[in-house]
N, C-alpha and C positions, 0 to 999 in steps of 0.2 A: 194761423190761417194764412194761406198764400195771398200775395198781393193782388193777383188777378181775380181771386174770389171776392176780395174786399171791394175791388172796383165794380164787379158785376152787382154786388149787393148795393153799392152806392147808386148804380144805374137804376136798379129796380125801385129802390126807395125814392129816388128822384122822380121817376115816372109816377109813382103813387102820390107823392106830395104835390106834383104838378096837377094831376087829375083831381085830387080832393080839394086843394086850395085855389086852383086856377090862378088868375092874375095877382092874387095876394102874395105869391112867392117871388114877385118881381125884385124884391130887395136882395134876393140871393145872387142876383147878377153881379153884385160887388165882389162876393166871394169867388164866383166863377172867373171874373176878370182878373182878380188877384192871382188865381192859379195859372191863368194864361200868361200873365206877366212873369211869373216865376219860370215858366218854361222858356219864354223868349229870352230871359236873362241868360240862359245857358248857351244859346245858339252860337254866338260869335267865338267864344273860346273853344267850344267843342269842335266846331268846323276847323278853326285855325290849327289847333294842336293835333287833332286826329289826321287831318289832311297832310300836314308836314311830316308827321311821324310815319304815316302809311307810305308816302312816297320814298322816304329815306330808308325804308326797309330794303330797298333795292341795293343799298350799300355800294359796292364797287361797280361802276357803270361799264368798265371794260370787261370784267369777268362775267357779269350777269346781264350784259347789254342785250344779247340775243334772246335769252330766256325771259328777261324782263319785258322786252318789246312784245314777244308773243303773248305773254301773260296779260299785260296791260291792254293790248289790242283786243284780246279775246274778251276781257272783262268789259271794256267800253262798248264793243259791238253787241254783246249779248244784253247789256243793260239798256242800250238804245232800242233794241228789238223789244225788250220787256216793256219799256215806256210806250212804244208804239202800240203794242197789244193792249195795254191798259187804257190808252186813249180811245182806241177803236171800240173796245167793249163798253166803255163808259158812255160813248155817244150812241151806241146801239141800244143799250138798256135804259139810259137816261134816268138814273136813280133819284136825282134831286128835283125832277120836274113836278110841279104842282104844289110845292111847299109854300112858295110866295112869301118868304121871310123878308124882313126889313133890317138892314144893318144898323147897329147902334150908332156908328159914325157915318153920317151921310156924306162926308167929304172924303170919299175914298179916292185913291190915286189910280184912276182907270184911264187916264188920258193916253192918247196914242203917241208913240215915239218912233222916229225914223231910225232905220238900221244904223246909219252913221252915228247918230246920237247914242244909240244903245252901245255900239262898239266903243266909243270914247268913254262912256260911263263905266265901262269895265275896268279901265286903267286908273289906279289910284295915284293921284298926284301927291297925296299925303296919307300913308297907311294908318297913321294914328287917328286922323280924321275919319277914315273908313271904319275903324274900330269904334270910335266915339259915336258916329252916326248910325252904327249898325248896318252899314252898307255891305251886305254879305257877299255880293258878287265881287266887289273890290277886295274884300278879305280873302276870298278864294284865289283870285289872281295873284295877290301878294304871297299867299301861302305856297303856291306852286313855284314861284320864282325863288322864294326863300329855301324851299326844300331842295331844289336843284342846286342852289348855291352851297347848301350844307353838304350835299353829296360830293361836289367837286372840291370843297375846302378840306374834306377828310378829317385828319386827326385834330386840327385846331378847332373844328366845329363840333367835336364830340360833347364838350360841356353844354353848348347851346341845345343840342339834340337831347341830352340827358334832362335838361330843364323842361323841354317841351314834352318829353315822355312822362315826366312827373306831373305836369299840368294835365295831360291826357288822363292819367290814372285818377287824379284828384277830381276832374270834371265828371268822370264816370261815377265816383263816389257821391258827388253832389247831385248827380242825376238820380241816384237811388234815393237820396234824402227827399228830393222834390217829389219823386213818384210815391213816396210814403203818404203824401198829402193828396194823391190822385183820387182816392175814394170820396173825399170831401168835396174836391173840385168837381168831380163827375156828378155828385149829388146836386150841387148848386146849379151847375150848367143844365143838367137834364130837367131839374124841377122848374127852373125859370123858362126853359124852352117849351116843355110840355104845358106849363101854366099858360103860356101865350098862344100856342098853336094846337094843343090837344093831341089826340092819338094819331093824327095824320102823319106824324113823323116816323112812326114805327115801320110802316111798309117801305118807305124810302130807305130806311136803315137796312132792312133785309135785302133790298135790291143793291145797296152799297156793298154789303158783304158778298153778295152773289157776283158782282162785277170783279171784286178782288179774287175770289176763288176761281172763277172762270179764267181770268187772265193768268193766274199762277199755274193752273193746270195746263193751259196751253204752253206756257214757258217750260214746264216740267216734262210733259209727255209729247211735245212736238219739237220745240227748239232744241232742248238738251238731247233728246234721242236722235235727232238728225245730226247733231254735232258728233255724237258717239259713233253713229253708223257710217257717216260719210266723211267726216274730218279725221277722226281717230281710226276709222275702219275697224271697229270692234263690235261685238255683240252687245245688246242693250240689257238683257236680263241679268247678266252677272254684275253689272254696275249697281243696280238697285238692290240686289241681294247682298253685295259686299258692303253697301252703305246703310244697311237696315238699322244698325245701332245708332248711327248719327242721325238718321231720319227720326227715330223715336225720341231721342234726346232733344233735338232742335224743336220738335213739335211741342213737347211738354214744357220746355224751359223758355221757348220763344226767344232764344238767345244764340246767335251764331258764334259769338265769342266764347260762351260757356261750352259750346259743342266742339270747339277747336281741338282739344286733346283727343277726343273720340274720333273726330274726322281724320286726324293724322294717323291714328291707329288703323282705321278702316282702309284708308288709301294705301298704306304701306303693307299691312299684313294680308288684306283680302284682295286688293286690286293690283298689287305688285308695283306700285309707284315707288321710285327710289326715295330715300330719306331726304336727299338734297333737294330734289324737285318738289316733293310734297311739303317739306318745311318752308321753302320759299313761297311757293304758289299759294298754299293755304293760309300762311301767316299774313301775306299781303292781301289775300282775298277777304279774310275776316275783317279787314279794315276798310278796303275800298270797293269790294264787290258786293253790292246789295241789290240784286235783281228784284227780289220780292219787295224790298223797301221802296225801290223806285216805282214799282207798280202801285203800291199803297199811296205814294205821294201824288201821282197824277190822277188816280181815281178819286182821292179825297178832294183835290183841288177842283176837278170838274164837277163832282157832286155838290160841293159848296157853292160854286158859281151858279149851278142850275137852281139850287135851293133859294138863292138870293136874287135870282133873275138877272144875273150879270153875264152878258154875252162875251165870250172869249174869241178874239179875232185870230186869224192865222198867225199873225205876228206874236200874239199872246201864247199860242200853242208852241211856237218855236222857242220862246223864252222858257215856257214850262218844261220843254224837253231838256234844255240846257241846264236850268236850275235843278231839275229833278236828278239829272245825271250827277251834278256836282254835290248835291245834298246827299245822295246815296253814297258817294265817295267819302264825304265828311262825316257820315253817321257812324256812331259807335254801335257795335254788334251786341247791344244789351237791350232788355225790354224797356219800352217807354221812350227811346230815343226818336222813334218815328214821329211821335207827337211834337217833339221839339223841332225836328227838321221840317215838319209840316208848317209851323209858324214862319219859317224861312220862305218856303214856297209861296204861301199866301201873301206874305208881306211884299215880295217882289212883284207879284201879279196884281197887287192892290185889292185883294179880296179880304172880306171882314174876318179878323182873327177870331171873333167869337164863334165863327163857323166850326172851329175845332170842337166846340161843345157838342155838336151834332154827332161826331164820330168817336169822341174819346171813350165813351162807354163800351163800344164794341171793338175798340182798337186791339185789345188783347186777342180776340177771336181772329182778327185779321193777321196779327203778328205771328200767330202759331203756324199758319200756312206759309207766310212770307219767309219765316226763318228757315223752313225746309227748302224753299227755293234758293235762298242765299247759300246755304250749306252745300246743296247739291251742285249749284253753279260753280262754287270753288272746286269741288271734286272733279267735275267734268273738265274744268280747265287744267287741273293737275294731270289727269289721265291723258288729255290731248297733248300737253307740252311734253310729258314723259315719253309718249309714243313718238313725237317728233324728234326728241333728243336721244331716242333709243335707250331710254332708261326705264322701260316698262317691262316687267316680267309677265308676258302674256299667258304663260302656262298657269301662273298663280291667279291672274285675272279671270281666266275662264273657269278655273276650279271653283270660283265663287257661286256658280250657277246651281240652282236646286233641281234643274231638269235639263234634259237634252233639248236644245232649241236652236234654231237658226236665226232667232231674233237678235 
């Protein structure tokens, strides 16, 4: 039985147990919190290793500087746009309103911080202390500096990069192990939540999914199509026709990393992108470009803040944009990582981590669409960069269409 099916079964059984037993299932909060602790345990090393390795994929800054700049700029801009769309949709639909939940920890860190204090808090005076304290923002800054240093150190830094690549692979495996426990964690979290609040959480969950889907569709069919039509100056229909195999695979596996081989084949054979451009852009994108994941982070954070009646200031929103951007860069393209990155975002904003229990049961349904956005975002970037570098076979690209169209 597939893992996402087990998670959905855990969700359904948790809802039933909560309805039948009511407040008596409160003891399951211990199991739920243990599962959350397991997920947060992974955050620091996943962010650190994935971010360093992803940046180091640029390799030679002189040879790939121009292509790297265009690629990374495209990824950052589209991710920020995706985050903005997610925020707007969440505040329009307000999926968490009316739940009126109470955090288990009443002493949440929701105090205001001046921008100067926030800026200084980003810079780690002691990177080991940042790792020990779980200060993710400082870990991210240290990771960026270390990655750039590895790139310029070249040959002598290869052993260190090899170790970090090994850590990244190991953390992916550990993530799979932790996600094997997800059905039990979901059961405990949903049972304790439903036991205390009843069925009133179901409608907000549907609204939560609707927020994600609407934001993802806007990113897919508005932002990406505008990029193809006005930046790459290409027809839109051939792109989606050429990427159909990658779309189906990313939707069913909910994994942009697992879809990478198929994405490479689609962009090269169907869209006419050169092997050099597609290999670089898609490999980098599968690590650092997660438009759909970024949408999921902001929608989840705002949903949880509304569910617990915690007001997010404009300064909180700015921090949310920054943290969601970096968490999407540091996220691995495998199922379940979104939940781990969510604990990062909630921790920085001072939101209750047990709020993850509200969305964990439907996260697979969110990830399926998010992965499609992630994969197609990488492909749009590859087509755009290839067109800019005159390494796109436009005849092959337009041959991918199934009808004569000016679109």
